[in-house]
Residue, then its C-alpha position, 0 to 999 in steps of 0.5 A: n409182559r406189561e404192567v398188571d392193572v386193576k382190571t387184570a388183577e380182578r380177572l386173575c382173582e375170579p373164582g376157580r383160579f389159583v395163582e402162586a406167583l406173578i411176574a411182571p414189569a410192574f404192578a399198579e398200586g390198586a392191583l397190588e391191593v386186589l391181589r393181596t386181599k383175595p381171601k384164599w391168597k392173602n399174603n401167600v401169592r408171590l409177586l415178582e417185579v422185573p423191570g426192563w423187559d423191553n431192553a432184554g437182549r434177544l441175541g444168544l446161543d443155545y447149548r446142548r451137550v452131546t457125547g464127546g462134544l457140544l452142540v451150539q445153535e441159534r435160539d428159537i427167537a425168530e419173529e412170527n410173520e402171520q402173512d406167511w400163515q395159510v388157512v388150508t381148510e374149507r372153513q375159515p377160523t373165527d376171530a376168537e379161534m385166531h386169537d387162541m391160535r396166536f397165543g397157543w403158538k407162542v406157548c407151544k414153542h416153549v413146550k418140550s417136543n413132541a408138543i400139543v397144546f390146547v387153548k381156549e379163550g386165551m388160556t392154556v387148558g391142556v398140555g401134552a409134552g415130551q412124548m415120542s409119539r405126537l398122538d400120545s401128546s394129543h391124548i395127554a393134552a385132551y385128558k388134562s383139558g377135560d371139559r374145557s376142550q370143547g371149543a378149544v384150539v389145538c396147537s402142534d409144534a411140528f406137523f401132524p404126520f397122520r390124521d389120528g391127532i386131528d381125530e383125537a382132538a375132534k373127539v373132545g370138541v376141538t374146533a380149530a388147529i394150528q401147525p407148521g404143515g409139511s408132512r407128506n400126509d398133509a392132504e390126509v390131515i386136511a381132509a380129516c379137518n374138513e370132515h370134522g369141521i375143524a379150521m386149520v392154519f399152516t404156519g410154515r415154521r416149526h418149533f422143536k424144543h429138546 
């Protein structure tokens, strides 16, 4: 969402990363040189420059077809207010965990519900999407993240109805969680976090993408 500079380009080109396309408002000249000369990428990476993002309209409606009609609703574009966020566990999240929570909460909003997202060091490392069961989404996110789940943050687009999602996350090394809260079993979920030493934040707002 901002110009790609040389430092960012070099970070993207670190060993172990593979990118097929990059979209940004602008690319610094030095960044273009870095991205175009990476041995494995060369000229195969697609760079799309999309200026004017700051002027993009935020208003709009979301449409869903249903049998015999059309559901029209406002898009989920409300600004997050971290002052409404509440730490509900005995342990406070670290600065690094909070950073990952902020990022993961944004990602989670765009994943089809039931959505579980694992984030570590500012990167999405596992996604469980579109499952009937939140626990199934947790299993998928844990599987996809592999060893990278150690020290990760788990983000859920709606409340954990039971403690099983937290227990699953704890098994693979997750250390913090962010979710809307609001389940009648919140106390049980909080207790599970405290047992596992997981810091958890309630946002008070859910994201359901269907």
